[in-house]
C-alpha positions as CSV (number, residue, x, y, z in Angstrom):
1,M,0.0,0.0,0.0
2,I,1.3,3.4,-0.9
3,A,0.8,5.9,1.8
4,G,-1.2,9.0,0.8
5,S,-2.4,7.6,-2.5
6,H,-5.8,8.5,-3.8
7,L,-5.8,5.5,-6.1
8,G,-7.7,2.3,-5.3
9,V,-10.7,0.3,-6.3
10,C,-12.5,3.0,-8.2
11,A,-16.2,3.0,-9.2
12,M,-16.0,4.7,-12.6
13,R,-19.1,6.2,-13.9
14,S,-19.8,7.2,-17.5
15,D,-23.4,8.3,-16.9
16,L,-22.5,11.0,-14.3
17,V,-20.2,14.0,-14.6
18,L,-16.8,13.0,-13.3
19,S,-15.6,14.9,-10.3
20,A,-12.1,15.8,-9.3
21,A,-13.1,15.0,-5.8
22,F,-13.6,11.5,-6.9
23,G,-9.9,10.8,-6.7
24,L,-9.8,12.1,-3.1
25,A,-12.0,9.2,-1.9
26,L,-9.7,6.5,-3.2
27,V,-7.3,4.8,-1.0
28,G,-4.8,1.9,-1.2
29,V,-3.1,1.3,-4.5
30,S,-2.4,-2.4,-3.8
31,L,-6.0,-3.2,-2.9
32,A,-7.0,-3.0,-6.5
33,V,-4.2,-5.1,-7.8
34,A,-3.9,-8.9,-7.4
35,P,-0.7,-10.7,-8.2
36,V,-0.5,-11.9,-11.8
37,R,1.3,-15.1,-12.8
38,A,4.1,-14.5,-15.3
39,M,3.7,-16.5,-18.5
40,G,6.1,-19.0,-19.9
41,G,8.1,-20.0,-16.8
42,G,9.0,-23.4,-15.5
43,G,10.2,-25.6,-18.3
44,G,12.3,-28.6,-18.2
45,G,11.7,-31.8,-16.3
46,G,10.0,-30.6,-13.2
47,G,6.7,-32.2,-14.0
48,Q,4.8,-29.0,-13.5
49,M,2.9,-27.1,-16.1
50,P,4.4,-23.7,-16.9
51,S,1.3,-21.9,-15.6
52,V,1.8,-23.7,-12.2
53,S,5.5,-23.1,-11.8
54,A,5.8,-19.6,-13.2
55,P,6.3,-16.9,-10.5
56,E,3.6,-14.5,-9.5
57,Y,4.2,-10.7,-9.5
58,N,2.2,-7.7,-8.4
59,A,2.7,-5.3,-11.3
60,V,2.2,-2.1,-9.2
61,E,4.4,-3.3,-6.4
62,E,7.2,-4.5,-8.8
63,Y,7.0,-1.1,-10.5
64,Q,7.4,0.7,-7.2
65,R,10.3,-1.5,-6.2
66,G,12.0,-0.8,-9.5
67,T,11.5,2.9,-9.1
68,A,13.0,2.8,-5.6
69,A,16.0,0.7,-6.9
70,F,16.6,3.1,-9.7
71,Q,16.6,6.1,-7.4
72,S,19.1,4.3,-5.2
73,G,21.4,3.8,-8.2
74,K,20.8,0.0,-8.2
75,Y,20.1,-0.1,-11.9
76,K,20.5,-3.8,-12.5
77,D,18.0,-4.5,-9.7
78,A,15.7,-1.9,-11.1
79,A,15.9,-3.5,-14.6
80,R,15.0,-6.9,-13.0
81,D,12.0,-5.4,-11.3
82,F,10.7,-3.7,-14.4
83,E,11.3,-6.9,-16.3
84,H,8.9,-8.5,-13.9
85,V,6.3,-5.9,-14.6
86,T,6.6,-6.3,-18.4
87,E,6.3,-10.1,-18.0
88,V,2.9,-9.8,-16.4
89,Q,1.8,-6.6,-18.2
90,P,3.4,-6.6,-21.6
91,K,1.0,-4.0,-23.1
92,V,1.6,-1.1,-20.7
93,A,4.0,1.4,-22.3
94,I,5.3,3.1,-19.2
95,S,6.8,-0.2,-17.9
96,W,8.8,-0.7,-21.0
97,Y,10.0,2.9,-20.9
98,M,11.2,2.5,-17.3
99,L,12.9,-0.9,-18.2
100,G,14.7,1.0,-21.0
101,M,15.9,3.7,-18.6
102,A,17.1,1.0,-16.1
103,R,18.9,-0.9,-18.8
104,A,20.5,2.2,-20.2
105,A,21.7,3.3,-16.8
106,A,23.2,-0.2,-16.3
107,G,25.1,0.1,-19.6
108,D,22.9,-2.2,-21.7
109,V,22.2,0.2,-24.6
110,K,21.0,-2.5,-27.0
111,G,18.6,-3.8,-24.3
112,A,17.4,-0.3,-23.6
113,A,16.7,0.4,-27.3
114,H,14.6,-2.8,-27.5
115,A,12.6,-1.7,-24.4
116,Y,12.0,1.8,-25.8
117,E,11.0,0.4,-29.1
118,R,8.3,-1.7,-27.4
119,S,7.1,1.3,-25.4
120,V,6.8,3.4,-28.5
121,K,4.9,0.7,-30.4
122,I,2.4,0.3,-27.6
123,D,1.9,4.1,-27.1
124,P,3.5,6.4,-29.7
125,D,2.5,9.6,-27.9
126,P,4.9,10.0,-24.9
127,I,7.8,12.1,-25.9
128,D,10.4,10.8,-23.4
129,A,10.2,7.2,-24.8
130,R,10.7,8.3,-28.4
131,R,13.5,10.7,-27.5
132,E,15.4,8.0,-25.6
133,Y,14.7,5.4,-28.3
134,A,16.2,7.8,-30.9
135,V,19.3,8.6,-28.7
136,S,19.8,4.9,-28.0
137,L,19.7,4.2,-31.8
138,A,22.3,6.9,-32.4
139,R,24.5,5.4,-29.7
140,L,24.2,2.1,-31.5
141,K,25.3,3.8,-34.7
142,Q,21.9,3.1,-36.3
143,K,21.6,6.6,-37.6
144,D,18.9,5.9,-40.2
145,K,16.6,4.5,-37.6
146,A,17.4,7.4,-35.3
147,A,16.7,9.8,-38.1
148,A,13.3,8.3,-38.6
149,Q,12.4,8.9,-35.0
150,L,13.8,12.4,-35.2
151,E,11.4,13.1,-38.1
152,V,8.5,12.0,-36.0
153,L,9.4,14.4,-33.3
154,K,10.0,17.2,-35.7
155,A,6.6,16.7,-37.4
156,R,4.9,16.8,-34.0
157,A,6.9,19.9,-33.0
158,A,5.9,21.6,-36.3
159,T,2.2,21.2,-35.4
160,C,2.6,22.2,-31.8
161,N,2.6,26.0,-31.4
162,D,3.9,27.8,-28.3
163,A,0.4,27.4,-26.6
164,C,0.7,23.6,-27.0
165,P,1.4,22.0,-23.6
166,Q,4.1,19.8,-25.0
167,A,5.9,22.5,-27.1
168,A,8.9,22.9,-24.9
169,D,9.3,19.1,-24.4
170,L,9.2,18.5,-28.1
171,K,11.7,21.2,-28.8
172,A,14.1,19.8,-26.2
173,A,13.6,16.3,-27.5
174,V,14.5,17.3,-31.1
175,T,17.6,19.1,-29.8
176,A,18.7,16.1,-27.8
177,V,18.3,13.7,-30.7
178,E,20.1,16.0,-33.1
179,A,23.0,16.3,-30.6
180,A,23.1,12.5,-30.2
181,M,23.2,12.0,-34.0
182,S,26.0,14.5,-34.5
183,A,28.2,13.1,-31.7
184,A,31.5,11.7,-33.0
185,G,31.3,8.0,-33.7
186,G,27.7,7.7,-32.5
187,T,28.9,7.7,-28.9
188,A,26.2,10.0,-27.6
189,S,25.3,9.7,-24.0
190,L,21.9,8.8,-22.7
191,A,20.0,10.9,-20.2
192,S,21.9,11.0,-17.0
193,P,20.2,8.8,-14.4
194,A,21.0,11.3,-11.7
195,G,19.1,14.0,-13.6
196,L,15.9,12.1,-13.9
197,M,12.9,13.4,-12.0
198,F,10.5,10.8,-10.5
199,A,7.1,11.8,-9.5
200,S,6.3,11.3,-5.8
201,A,3.1,9.7,-4.7
202,G,1.8,13.1,-3.9
203,E,2.7,14.4,-7.3
204,G,1.1,11.3,-8.8
205,D,-2.1,12.0,-6.9
206,S,-2.2,15.6,-8.0
207,A,-1.7,14.5,-11.6
208,Y,-4.5,11.9,-11.3
209,V,-7.0,14.4,-9.8
210,R,-6.0,17.0,-12.5
211,A,-6.6,14.4,-15.2
212,V,-10.1,13.8,-13.9
213,S,-10.8,17.5,-13.9
214,L,-9.5,17.7,-17.5
215,I,-11.8,14.8,-18.5
216,N,-14.7,16.7,-17.0
217,E,-13.8,19.6,-19.2
218,R,-13.4,17.3,-22.2
219,R,-9.8,18.4,-22.6
220,Y,-8.8,14.9,-23.6
221,P,-5.3,15.4,-25.0
222,E,-4.3,17.3,-21.8
223,A,-5.9,14.6,-19.7
224,L,-3.7,12.0,-21.4
225,I,-0.6,13.9,-20.4
226,A,-1.8,14.2,-16.8
227,L,-2.5,10.4,-16.8
228,Q,0.9,9.7,-18.1
229,Q,2.4,11.7,-15.2
230,A,0.3,9.9,-12.7
231,Q,1.3,6.6,-14.2
232,Q,5.0,7.4,-14.0
233,A,4.5,7.7,-10.2
234,F,2.2,4.6,-9.7
235,G,3.0,2.4,-12.7
236,P,0.5,0.1,-14.4
237,H,-2.4,0.9,-12.0
238,P,-5.8,-0.3,-13.3
239,D,-7.6,2.9,-12.3
240,I,-5.2,5.0,-14.5
241,I,-5.3,2.5,-17.3
242,T,-9.1,2.5,-17.3
243,Y,-9.2,6.3,-17.5
244,Q,-6.7,6.2,-20.4
245,G,-9.1,3.8,-22.2
246,Y,-12.0,6.1,-21.5
247,V,-10.2,9.1,-23.0
248,W,-9.1,7.2,-26.1
249,R,-12.6,6.0,-26.6
250,K,-13.8,9.6,-26.5
251,L,-11.1,10.5,-29.0
252,G,-12.4,7.8,-31.3
253,D,-9.6,5.3,-31.1
254,L,-11.7,2.2,-30.1
255,E,-8.8,-0.3,-30.7
256,R,-6.6,1.5,-28.2
257,A,-9.4,1.9,-25.8
258,E,-10.1,-1.9,-25.9
259,S,-6.4,-2.7,-25.4
260,L,-6.3,-0.5,-22.3
261,Y,-9.5,-2.0,-20.8
262,R,-8.2,-5.5,-21.3
263,A,-4.9,-4.5,-19.7
264,A,-6.7,-3.0,-16.7
265,L,-8.8,-6.2,-16.3
266,A,-5.7,-8.4,-16.7
267,I,-4.3,-6.6,-13.6
268,S,-7.6,-6.5,-11.7
269,P,-10.2,-8.9,-13.1
270,T,-12.9,-7.5,-10.8
271,H,-12.3,-3.9,-11.7
272,R,-15.9,-2.6,-12.0
273,G,-15.0,0.5,-13.9
274,A,-13.0,-1.3,-16.6
275,S,-15.8,-3.9,-16.8
276,E,-18.5,-1.2,-17.3
277,Y,-16.5,0.8,-19.9
278,Y,-15.5,-2.4,-21.8
279,G,-19.1,-3.3,-21.9
280,E,-20.1,0.1,-23.2
281,L,-17.4,-0.2,-25.9
282,K,-19.0,-3.5,-27.0
283,V,-22.3,-1.7,-27.2
284,I,-20.8,0.9,-29.5
285,R,-19.4,-1.8,-31.7
286,G,-22.8,-3.6,-31.8
287,D,-21.6,-6.6,-29.8
288,L,-24.6,-6.7,-27.5
289,A,-23.9,-10.3,-26.5
290,G,-20.4,-9.3,-25.4
291,A,-21.9,-6.3,-23.5
292,R,-24.4,-8.6,-21.7
293,A,-21.5,-10.9,-20.7
294,M,-19.8,-8.0,-19.1
295,L,-23.0,-7.0,-17.4
296,A,-23.4,-10.6,-16.1
297,K,-19.9,-10.3,-14.6
298,L,-20.8,-7.1,-12.9
299,D,-24.1,-8.5,-11.6
300,T,-22.1,-11.4,-10.1
301,Q,-19.7,-9.0,-8.4
302,C,-22.4,-6.7,-7.1
303,A,-24.8,-8.9,-5.1
304,F,-26.8,-5.9,-4.0
305,G,-26.4,-3.9,-7.2
306,C,-23.9,-1.2,-8.1
307,A,-23.7,1.9,-10.2
308,E,-21.5,0.4,-12.9
309,A,-23.9,-2.4,-13.5
310,E,-26.9,-0.1,-13.8
311,A,-25.0,2.3,-16.1
312,L,-24.1,-0.6,-18.4
313,R,-27.6,-1.9,-18.3
314,R,-28.9,1.4,-19.5
315,W,-26.4,1.4,-22.3
316,I,-27.6,-2.0,-23.4
317,D,-31.3,-1.1,-23.1
318,H,-30.8,2.0,-25.2
319,G,-28.4,0.6,-27.7
320,G,-25.8,3.2,-26.7
321,D,-25.3,6.2,-24.4
322,P,-28.7,6.9,-22.8
323,A,-27.6,10.5,-22.3
324,S,-27.1,11.1,-26.0
């Protein structure tokens, strides 16, 4: 359990206006997250099936352990912890990014580049991961690939004016990659581990509450940035991932929304908010049978009824958002 955290088992509602105060009622990160069994372990002559002998990891706890190890300069330990997170949650971008940072700090540039590449493929939006991926490629003397990543950053910077919340970060990223590519022999240095800033639990809480407020205001791109900041503090927490899915659904990217809902449910199978929103997504897609299956799951969890089940029931009855 992370002291002071507002995150926990959240009841996420789509039929009511979200309130920033919602986050203030949430307690206990670890309460929402059950250990997940790592896949593919155990081979060779022991007589056990891999699913039985594979270790179990709590993704959020492993992320917190990795962050603490990184801050203490124990980069190999941090890499091991972040590897555990990616084993059980391979579709959460922040975990791969942090694995890349730990590997880079430990001197494994090739391994870092691989982790950054995975992060960027899962979520192409965060600037830090793409910047570090490009710098790693330059260090590995793969300048064509580094140049391709630089062009992506330049294109985003060109469409992001001074009022854009990411303008300064994009400009700094372009400068960093250009410097890496021009370094003699491709020996550019990665970001100094000592110079990295980690969000505290309090800062993560603030970012989370700010994200909820931005969602209320339908300022979805800004909400995504705030959710990324909260996630850097807390890791692959199902509350944050579910909100990310909600925002992407609102932005019209249903594939990404589904991937995030599934990731949240993989961490916390009984997460009511993720179940409700995933059911609503199925209604949007015309999969009423799938939506009813999610409703049945909620009805089983909520013996005396719950807001999430009733909200999804209304979506199914109306064939879509009953408020629209």
